[in-house]
C-alpha positions, 0 to 999 in steps of 0.5 A: 570656234565660236563666233564674236557677236559683231559677226552676226546679222540678227533679224528680229520679228515682232509679234501681231501687234507689229513694231512697239516700243518692248520690240525697239528695246529687245533689239536695243539690248541686242545691239548693246551687246555686241550685234550691232548689225540687229534691226528690226523686220515689221512683217504686219500689214494691218492695224488689227492686231488678231487679223494679223494673227490669222492672215496666212497669205500676209505672212506668206508675203512678208516670208517672200518679202524677206527672204529675198532681202536675206539672200542679199545681205548674204550675198553683200556679205557672206562673211556673216552669220544670219539670225532670225528671231520672232516671237509669237505670230513672228515665229509663224513668219520665220516657219514660213520664211525657211522653206523659201531659202538655200539650205543652211543660209540661216544660222540659227531661227530663235522661235520665242512664245511661237503662236503656233501649233505644237503638231505643226509639221517643221520637215519644210522648214528645218533644211532652211537653218542650222539650227531651230530653238523653240524657246516656250514657257508653260508661264505663258498660259493665258496668251499662248494657252487659253487665248490660243485655245479661244482665238486660234494659233497663226497656223489656225489651230485651236489649242494650247501652242508651241510656245508654251509646251514643245512642238510633237509633229513631224520633224520635232524629233529632228536633231536640228530643233532645239526645245528649250523651257523657261529658265526662273532665273531670267527673272532677274532680267525682267523676262517672267516666261510671260508673253511679252516680258522677254522684251526688256533688253537685259534679257537679250543682251545678257541671256538670249544673246549668250546662247546665241554665241553658244550655238555658232 
């Protein structure tokens, strides 16, 4: 039986710019949809966004911090299902978190427009969640194709990222990984498949949250 939104614990990790009004609007949509236990975790350490993009040590420090918090929350309320959502470089931090957690502690991990190389090895991350969903968009070619070829992905490759086209490296054929392309029908919520148009609360409330519930 599918769970209801109030049975979810949703943690959202923003991209390299950290906590922005759009990110808070996105979380507000989740709360309006009934996932009242939804919160933003700002993992960034620098005011300089590109430093946050490339700071692998910073990604791992944030992963260790949030992994400890997730264990605590799970012990305090084991009846809630934890959902992780990471946008852009936030998706990289999620992939660093999952290997630190007990198997299946995370119900679902959603990677939105992930600034991670397509060939990234997912095998260590896969056991940490019952399902990982990579939501990618070929419309996001300026940031996650041209931009990551020029400035690099969060894991240091200069190529189109997995937020632009699907993962194709180790673990990409695992049944626990779902690769979901952008649907033009989502444009009615304001999400045009570009790098930051996901932030509209209508998308998180009316599209993303129902998809999460369908997969519980």
